[in-house]
C-alpha positions in Angstrom: 0.0 0.0 0.0 1.2 3.6 -0.6 2.7 5.7 2.1 0.7 8.5 3.8 2.0 11.3 6.0 4.7 10.5 8.5 3.4 11.4 12.0 6.0 9.5 13.9 9.4 10.3 12.4 10.9 11.8 15.7 10.2 8.7 17.7 13.0 6.6 16.4 15.5 6.3 13.5 13.8 3.1 12.7 10.8 4.3 10.8 9.0 0.9 10.6 9.3 0.5 14.3 8.0 4.0 15.0 4.9 3.8 12.8 3.9 0.3 13.8 4.3 1.3 17.4 2.2 4.4 16.9 -0.5 2.4 15.2 -0.4 -0.2 18.0 -0.6 2.5 20.6 -3.7 4.0 19.0 -5.3 0.5 18.8 -4.5 -0.2 22.4 -6.0 3.2 23.5 -9.2 2.2 21.7 -9.3 -1.2 23.4 -8.8 0.5 26.7 -11.6 3.0 26.0 -14.0 0.1 25.1 -12.9 -1.8 28.3 -11.5 -4.7 26.3 -8.2 -4.1 28.1 -7.3 -2.6 31.5 -6.3 1.0 31.4 -2.6 1.6 31.3 -1.9 4.0 28.5 -5.1 6.0 28.4 -6.2 8.9 30.6 -8.6 8.2 33.5 -10.1 11.7 33.0 -9.9 13.0 29.4 -10.9 16.5 30.6 -7.8 16.9 32.8 -4.5 17.7 31.1 -1.9 15.4 32.8 1.4 16.6 34.0 4.4 15.2 32.2 5.2 13.0 35.2 1.8 11.4 35.0 2.2 10.2 31.4 3.1 6.5 31.1 6.4 5.9 29.4 7.1 3.8 26.3 8.1 0.9 28.6 4.4 0.6 29.4 3.6 0.2 25.7 6.4 -2.4 25.4 5.0 -4.4 28.4 1.4 -4.3 27.0 2.6 -5.3 23.5 4.3 -8.4 25.0 0.9 -9.5 26.3 -1.3 -8.7 23.4 0.8 -9.6 20.4 0.6 -13.3 21.2 -3.1 -13.0 21.9 -4.0 -11.1 18.7 -1.1 -11.7 16.3 -2.9 -10.4 13.2 -3.6 -7.0 14.8 0.0 -6.7 16.2 2.2 -8.8 13.8 5.2 -6.5 13.9 5.5 -7.1 17.6 5.5 -10.9 17.4 9.1 -10.7 16.1 11.9 -11.2 18.7 13.1 -8.0 20.3 10.4 -5.8 18.6 8.6 -5.0 21.9 11.9 -4.2 23.7 12.9 -1.8 21.0 9.9 0.5 21.9 11.6 1.5 25.2 14.2 3.4 23.3 11.8 6.0 21.9 12.8 9.7 22.2 11.0 10.9 25.3 9.7 14.2 24.0 8.4 12.7 20.7 6.8 9.9 22.8 5.0 12.4 25.0 3.8 14.4 22.0 2.5 11.3 20.2 0.8 9.9 23.3 -0.9 13.3 24.0 -2.1 13.6 20.4 -3.5 10.0 20.3 -5.2 10.5 23.7 -6.9 13.5 22.2 -8.5 11.6 19.4 -12.1 10.4 19.6 -12.3 6.8 20.7 -15.3 5.1 22.4 -18.5 5.9 20.6 -16.9 7.1 17.4 -18.0 5.6 14.0 -15.8 2.7 12.9 -15.0 4.4 9.6 -13.6 7.4 11.4 -11.5 5.2 13.7 -10.1 3.3 10.8 -9.2 6.5 8.9 -7.3 7.8 11.9 -5.5 4.5 12.0 -4.5 4.9 8.4 -3.0 8.3 9.1 -1.1 7.0 12.2 0.3 4.0 10.3 1.3 6.4 7.5 -0.7 4.7 4.8 -2.7 6.4 2.0 -6.5 6.0 1.9 -7.5 3.2 -0.6 -9.0 4.9 -3.7 -12.4 3.2 -3.6 -15.5 4.2 -5.6 -17.7 5.5 -2.8 -20.7 6.1 -5.0 -20.8 2.4 -6.0 -20.5 1.3 -2.4 -23.2 3.7 -1.2 -25.6 2.5 -3.9 -25.0 -1.2 -3.5 -28.3 -2.9 -2.4 -27.5 -4.5 0.9 -29.9 -6.2 3.3 -29.5 -7.1 6.9 -28.1 -10.6 6.1 -26.2 -9.8 2.9 -22.8 -11.6 2.6 -19.8 -9.6 1.3 -16.5 -10.9 0.2 -13.8 -8.2 -0.3 -10.9 -9.3 -2.5 -7.5 -7.6 -2.4 -6.4 -5.1 -1.7 -8.4 -2.4 0.1 -7.8 -3.8 3.6 -11.3 -3.6 4.9 -12.0 0.1 4.0 -14.8 -0.5 1.5 -16.4 -2.9 3.8 -16.4 -0.3 6.6 -17.8 2.2 4.2 -20.5 -0.2 3.3 -21.4 -0.8 6.9 -21.5 3.0 7.4 -23.9 3.5 4.5 -26.1 0.5 5.6 -26.4 0.6 9.4 -29.0 -2.1 9.4 -26.6 -4.6 7.8 -25.2 -7.4 10.1 -21.7 -6.7 8.9 -19.7 -8.3 11.6 -20.9 -11.8 10.9 -21.3 -11.4 7.1 -17.9 -10.4 5.7 -14.7 -12.1 4.6 -11.7 -10.1 3.7 -8.8 -11.2 1.4 -5.6 -9.2 1.6 -2.1 -9.1 0.3 0.9 -7.9 2.3 1.6 -7.1 6.0 0.1 -3.6 6.2 -3.1 -4.7 4.4 -3.4 -7.6 6.9 -3.0 -5.3 9.9 -5.5 -2.8 8.6 -8.0 -5.6 7.7 -7.6 -6.9 11.2 -8.3 -3.4 12.5 -11.4 -3.2 10.3 -12.8 -6.5 11.6 -12.0 -5.4 15.2 -14.0 -2.3 14.7 -16.9 -4.1 13.1 -17.0 -6.7 15.9 -16.3 -4.3 18.7 -13.3 -6.4 19.9 -10.3 -8.3 18.4 -11.8 -11.8 19.0 -13.4 -12.2 15.6 -13.4 -15.5 13.7 -10.1 -16.4 12.1 -11.8 -17.3 8.8 -13.0 -13.7 8.4 -9.5 -12.7 7.2 -7.4 -14.6 4.6 -4.2 -13.6 3.0 -3.4 -14.2 -0.7 -0.5 -16.5 0.4 -3.1 -18.7 2.2 -5.4 -19.1 -0.8 -5.5 -22.6 -2.1 -6.9 -23.9 -5.4 -9.9 -25.3 -3.6 -10.8 -22.2 -1.5 -14.6 -22.0 -1.7 -16.0 -19.2 -3.8 -18.4 -16.7 -2.2 -21.7 -18.2 -1.3 -24.7 -17.7 -3.6 -26.1 -14.3 -3.1 -22.9 -12.8 -1.8 -21.5 -9.5 -3.2 -17.8 -9.7 -4.3 -16.1 -6.3 -3.8 -13.3 -6.4 -6.4 -10.4 -4.1 -5.7 -7.3 -4.4 -7.9 -7.5 -8.1 -7.8 -4.3 -10.1 -7.4 -3.3 -12.1 -10.4 -3.4 -15.4 -8.5 -7.1 -14.9 -8.0 -8.1 -13.5 -11.4 -9.2 -16.8 -12.8 -11.7 -17.4 -10.1 -13.8 -14.4 -11.3 -15.0 -16.5 -14.3 -16.8 -18.8 -11.9 -18.8 -16.0 -10.2 -22.1 -14.5 -11.5 -21.1 -11.3 -13.3 -23.9 -9.4 -11.7 -22.6 -10.1 -8.2 -19.0 -8.8 -8.9 -18.7 -5.1 -8.0 -15.6 -3.2 -9.2 -14.8 -0.7 -6.5 
């Protein structure tokens, strides 16, 4: 996926570490705000401006990541690598305080999943997928419609679809196919937002590398959201009803 604005460059000379840590921090703050995790990094009272001494340091992020990366590896894959969590403790203190303060100021609990996802894109430094919003808005979707999103928009069109069709049972009716590490992380974030927690069914997210020749096609009646389809999957389109494939 293309790169977006760099909001984390001062954290560390290691840009990949910095942006993945910033994204993980944002995700963890949301999980704390929704009570899925105990509060460690967020503010007990968002109305009170904390003193510098009251802010948790990057070692708190490192300790939390050691716990959650094994539990939710698709949401925090960067930090499943040996030494990745420990590297967080070396962040520049002032840059860390600025980042934490900015992320704490973002809307969390009660915010639309689409908006939360878009902030995550900016924090990770990835450009918005260029999807056809008009097509997604006008797609006829009922409460139990099934949707299969093929690479590589990382869950964004599915979240837009859920925003435009609030009566749709999206959390239990989607399957996302992705290619690449960043797309996998963002698709996991999209599913987490749709479900309200990171404990969604593993089958809801499949990477191109995992696709086998006998992978089932979308069920009858499902919409296939087609986004820059990967060449390993192109041939499968011929077996799908043409009127169910939507080019986004």
